[in-house]
N, C-alpha and C positions, 0 to 999 in steps of 0.2 A: 309668862314665858321663861323667866329666870328659874322658876320652880321646876319646869320640865327639863331644863338643861341640867340642873343640879341632880335630878333623879337619874338622868342618863350618865352623868359622871360617876355617881355612886355605883351604878350597874357596872361600869367599866372597872372601877376599883375592886368590886367583888369578884369579877371574872379574873382579874389579874391575880388575886389571892388564891382563887380556887384552881386556876390553871396557869401556874407560873411559867410553864414551858411553851405556852401558846405564842405564836408569832404575832406581830402587829397586824399584818393583813388578815389573819384569822379572827383577831379581836374585832377588827373593823367590820368583817362580814357578819359576825355573830350579833353585833349591835346595830348594824345597818347605818353606820356613820362612815365618814371619809377617813382615809388612812392618815392624812395630815392632822385631823382632829384627835385621833388615837395617839399619834406620836406626841402631840403637844401636851395632852393631859397625862399620858403615861410618864413623860419626863418630869412633869410637875409633881406627880405623886412620889416618884423615886427621889427627887431632890429635896422634898419637904422634910424638915427635921422630925416633925410629928404631924400626922394626918388628923386634922380636926374638921369640924363642920365648915369652918371658914375656908379650908383648902378647896372645897368643891364649888365655891362661889366665884363668879367672874371677877377679874381684877381690872382696875382702872387702866385705860389706855392713855391717860394723860402723860405728858413728858415727865420723865423722872428728874430732869434737871431744868431748873427755871432759866428762861431765856435771859441772856446777858442784857442788862440795861446800860444804855449809852447816853450820856449827857451831851448837851450842845458843846460844852468846853472840850470834851474828849474828841468829838468829831472835828472840831477846829484844830486840836493838837495833831490829830492823825493827818489831816490835809496839810498842815504846816510842815510836818516831818517829811511828807511826800515830796515837798518842794525843796526843803533844806538839805535832805540827804542826797539829792541829786548832785550837789556840789562836792560832797564828801566821797561818794562812790563813783562819780563821773558816769552815772547811768541812772535810769529811772528805777527806783527800788520798788519791791513788792511788799505784800502784807506782812510776811514773816520778818523781814528786816525792820519794817516800821514797828512791829510789835516789840521787838527787842529794845529798840531805842525809846519807845514809849514808856516802858517800865524803868528804863535807866534815867530818863530826863524829866518825866512828867508825873512822878509819884505823888507830888503835892496836889494834883488835880483829881486824885482818886475819889469817886463818889462813894456813898455809903456801901455800895455793893462791890467796890473795888474796880480797878481798871480791867478792860477786857483781857481774857487769857487765851482766847481762841483766835487764830489768824483768820478764820472764816468771818468773824465779826468785822474785822478790819477790811476784809475783801468786800463785804457787803456795803460798808461805808464808802469805799472807793468806787464801787460800781454804781451806787446810788448817786454819787456826786459827778458821775460821768468821767472819772479818771481812768478806768480800765474797762475793756470789753470782755465778755465771757468767751472763753476758749476751752474746748474739750480735747483731751488727749489721754492716751493710755500710758501708764507708767509701770515699768517692770524693774523693781529695785534689784541691784546686784548683791550677791553674797560677798561680804567684805572679809578680808583676812584680818588676823589679829593686829593690834597696833604695832607699827614700826617693824613689821615682818616682810612686807612686800612694797617696793617702791616702783614708781613709773617715771621714766625719763624720756624727754623729747626736746626738740629744738623749735624755737619760734623766731620769726623774722619781722622787723619793722624797718621802714625806710623814712626817717625823718626828713630827708631831702633827696634830691636827685643824685647827689654825690656821696651820700652817707647811708650805709646800711648797717643795722645792728642786729646780729643774731645772738640769741640768748638760750642757754641751757636751763631747763626747768626740771626739778626732781620733786615729786609729790609722793607722800605716803598713802597707799591705797586704803589702809584701815582707818585712818583718822582725818584725811584730807589736809594734813599739815604740809605746808610748803617747806620742804626740807632745805632746798638750796636753789640759788639762781646765779648764773655767771654769764657775762656778756663778752662778745668777741666780734671782730670785723667779719669773721667767717670761720666756722670750725672745720678742721680737717681731721683725719683719723688720729693723728698724734695729739692735737690739742683737745679733741673730744675725750681721749683716754686720760690725758693729764687732768682735765676738768673733773671727770668722774672720780679719779683717784683722790683729788683734793676733797671732794664731797665725802668720800669714805673715810678719809683721814680725820675730818672735822666732826663727823656725825656717827661713826661706827659702821658696822657691817650688818645689813639686813639679810634675811634668808634668800630673798629673790629680788631681781631687778628686771622689770618688764620694759622692753625696748621694741622698736619696729625694725624693719629690714633696711634701714638707712645704710648705704655702703660705707659711710664713715665709721659705723659701729660694727657691722658684721661682714664687711668686705674682706675677702682673702685673695690669695694669688689665683685661685681657680674659681671662686664663687660657686662651688658645688656642695656647700655644706661643711667644708673643712673649717674649723674654728678660726676666727679672726684673732688678732692680738688682744682686743678687748675681751672677747669671750674667754680666751685662755687666762687672761689676767683675773677675771672674776672667779673662774672655777678654781684657780690656785689660791684665792683668798677665802674660798668656802661660800661664795655667793652664786646662787643658781641663776643664770641668765635665761629669761623667758622671752623668746623672739616671736613676735606676733606675725601672722601671715600677711601677705600684701593686701592693701585696701581694706584693712580691718581696724580703723581707729577706735571702734567701739570696744575693743579688747583692752584698751588703756584709756578709759574715758576721763579719769580724774585729772591726768596731766593735760589732756586735750582741752578740757574745760578751764583749767587753771591758766593755760597759755592765752586763751581768749580773754579771761578776766584781766591778766596782766596787760594785755594790749589796750583794752578799753578803759581800764581804771587807772593805769599807771603811765604807759608809754605814749598813747595817743594824745591824752590831754596835755602832757608836758613832754614833748619830744626831746630826748637828750641831745645836746649839741655835739657831743663826741661819744665814742665808744667808752672812753675812760669815765665819763660822767654817768654812763648808764649803769655801771655796777653799783655805786652807792645809792642811786635812785631805786634800783631793784631791791637792794638790801633793806632800805627804809620801808619800802612797801611790804616786803616779806614780814617785817615786824608787825606792821599794821594788820596784814592778812591773818597772821597766826594769833595775835593777842587781842585785837579790837574789832575786826570785821565779822559781822554776823554771817555765819556760813550755813546755808540751807541744805547741806548734805544730811542725809538721814542719820549718819553717824554723829553729827555735831548737834542736831536738834535745835537749829537756829541760834547757835552760839558760836563764838570764835573757837577754833580748834583747841587752843591752849586752855580755854575755859571748859570745854567739853571733856578734855583729857588732861586734867591737872597733873597726873602722874603717868609717866611713860616708862616702859621697860628699858633698862640699860642695855645698849647694844655692845657686842664684843668689839674690841678695838682691832685695828689693823695689826697683824703679828709683826714682831721684829724680824723673825726668820720666816721665809716662804719656801715651800717646796715647788720649784718651777716645773716639775713634771707631774704635779697632782692632777692636771687636766686630762692626762692620758686615761685615767680610770673611766671618765665619762664617755670616752669615744672607743672604749674597748669593744672589739668585734664589729665595729663599723666597716662598711665596704665602700671604697671610693673607686670609681671607674675612670680609666685613663686610656687615651690613644697613645700607642708607642710611636715615637718620632722616627725619622729616617735614620738617625744615628743609634737607634735601639734604646733610647732612654724614655722615662716618664718623669713628670714633675709632680711632686707632692709638697705643698707649701712652696718654699723657695729652693728646695733641694732636688737634685737630679738623681734618679736611681737607674742603674744600667740593667736592662732586661735582656738585651741581645738583639742584633740586627735581623735575626731570623723572624722576629715578631714585628718588624716595622710595618706600620699602617694597620695593625690589629688592635682591638680593644681588649684591655685587661681589667680584671677585678682585683683591687688591692685590699686585702683583708688586714685590718688594723689590730695587731696583737699587743695590747698594753702590758700584759704579764711578762712576755719575753722581750719586749721592746723591739719588735720586728714587724716588717711588712711582708705578708705572704702573697705573692703574685700568682693569680689563678686565671685559668682560661677554660671555659666549659666545665667548671667544677674540678679541674685537675690542677694540682700544684705545679707551677712552672719554676718558681724560684722563691727563696726566702732571704730577705735582705734586712740588715740591721737598720733600725729606725734612726734617722739623722735628726740633729737638733736636740737630743736628750742631754740634760745637764748633769744629772746623777749626783747632785749635791745641793744642800740648802743654801739659800742666798739671803743676804740682808735685804729688807724691803726696798730701800732706796736703790740698791744695786739692781734688784729685780725690776723695779719700775723703769730705770734707765734702759734696761734690756728690752722691755716691752714697748717703750716709746720708740726705740730704734726699729723694732719689728713693725709697728704701726706706720712709721715713716717710710720704710721700704715698701710696704704694701701700697701706700698712697702713691709712691713714685711709679710702681708697677702698673697700677690701675690707670694712672694718668697717661703713661706711655701706650697702654693698650687702646685707650680712647683716641689718642692721636693717630695711631696706626689704623684704627677703624675708619676714622674720617678721611685719611689719605686713600 
C-alpha cells in the first residue's frame, strides 16, 4: 500500500514541475485525489530543502515531544503547594501559580528528566487528585499597549465594619499589569480624586493615556453634557489623553477591574484594616508583593511577577514645572454645546454666564467652541447670532503647584454645584 502512495506522490511532484501554474483543485482533479491531500503534499515538497526519495515516504505520526514524566515526589510537592499557597494568596491557586513556585522551591526534587514545564501537566495532576473540576470557556485576549503608555484607574470599596468604609484608588498599567499606585480614603470626592491622581503622576511620571469610567467624581461638570471636568482639563494640560469609557462597559478597562478584585480577596478581606490610615501602608506592602513576587497569569507576564517579566521599563516624562492652563482648548476646538436660554437671556457654560439676549429666552442655542480665537459663537438654525469672548482663559503659563491649586478649586466648585443640584432634585 505504501508503494502505491509513493507512486501517487511522485506523480503529483511531476505534475507540479510540468505545470507550475496549475491550481490545487486542478491538480486534485487530474490525479483523482482529495484537495486536502494535494495541499498537504504540495506544501511538503515546497518546504523540503532537497527532494529525495525519502521525501515521498510517509512520516511517523508519533508525538514529536516525549510526554513529561512525573514522579510521586513531584505529585506530592504539587499538592502540598496547592494547600500552602492558599495562605499566601488568600485564595485557591491554579496550575500556573503552582508551576512558578514549584521551580522556585522544589528544584532539588527534579527527576532525571527535570520538573514539569507545562501547566497542563500540573492541571492533570490536580484533576486526577480531585482538586479541580474541568471547565470550558472561550478566551479572547486583548491587544495590549506598549509598557507604561496607558493606565487604567478606578475605585474599590470595602467595609471592614458597619461603621467603617474604606474606598481605595487603584491605578494599573494596561501593557504590563503593573500595579502603579494605590491610595485609601474614607470616600473620594472630585477634589480628593484629582489630588490622588496628581500624586500618582508626580511619583510615577506621565503616561500617554489614562483610561477611566464615567464616575461623576472624575468626569462630572457643571452641565454634564460632555463639557470637560476639572480632571479632564488637568490631564489634557499635562499632555495625558483621558479615555472615558461608555456606561456599563467595565470590559474596556479589565485590568484595573481584575486588580481591584484581587486586592479585596488577597489583601483587604483576609486582614480588614482597622482604620483608613492603616489601609494605606497595608495596600503599599501588598503592591510590592504584587509587582515583585506574585506570579501574574496575564499573557503579558507569562506567569511571572510583573517586575520579573518587565525588568526594564521606559522612563516616563516628569510633570512639567510650568503648565499651559489653556492647552485643553485645542482638544475641544470646533465642539458644539447646546444650551437653553434662560428668562434673563443668558446661557451657562462651565460656571460662567454668557449674555445672549432676552429676545431668545426659552430657545435652544448651539454654542460653537472656537479655540483659535478664544470665542464662543452662538448659532441658531445655522445662523450666527452672537460671538462672545471665552471666559476662564488664563493666557499665561503657571507653575505646576499653582495650577494644581486652581484645578482643585475647580473640582471643589463642581462638587458643590452637583451636590446642590441633587438636593434641589430631591426637593
